[in-house]
N, C-alpha and C positions, 0 to 999 in steps of 0.2 A: 504494500500500500504506500502511496506517495504522501508524505507529510506536507502540510501547508503552513508549517511553523513560520518560515520566512522564505524569501525568494531564493536565497543561496542554497538552503537545504532542499527546496523543491527542485531546482535545476540539477543539483548533484544527484538526487534520486531519479530524476528523469534520464540523466545520462547513464546511470546504472541500469535502468530498465531498457533503454535503447541498446546498450551493450549486450545485455542478456538476450534480447530478441535477435540481435545480429548473430550471436553465437548459436542460438537455437536453430537458425536457418543454415548454419554451416558456412557463413560468410566471414571472410577475413576483413580487417579494417579497410584494406585496399579495395575489396569488392564493393563495400558500401560506399566508399568514397567515389568510386568510378560510377556506380549506379545513380548516385545522388548529385554528382557534380560538385560536391564539397571537397576542397583540397584535403589530402590525407593528413597533413600536419594539423589542420583545423579540427578534423574528426578526432585525432589522437588527443588533442588538448581538451576537447569537449568531454570525451570519455573519462579523462583523468581529473578534470577540474569542474566540469559543469558550465564552463563559460563558452558562450556561442551567441552569435547574432541571430536575430529572428528569421531572416531569410534562409540562412544555412540550416537552422533548426527545422523550418518548414520543409526544406528539401529532403532532409534526413527522414522526417516523419512520413512524407509522401512516398519515399522510396521503400519504406517498410510497410506501407499500406495502412 
């Protein structure tokens, strides 16, 4: 469950959930980066810190359905 305590915790939890979904699909980070058009370093940073711009976040979410 994603906590809504504060925006930092929310984004970190969202990044964790996105990573879990990527792994369940058997996709590497490079696979999701390629499918979404989000640069690999940006995806790596998001998965580790939860920091990401709204457009890149939208691209990742759309790519995961």
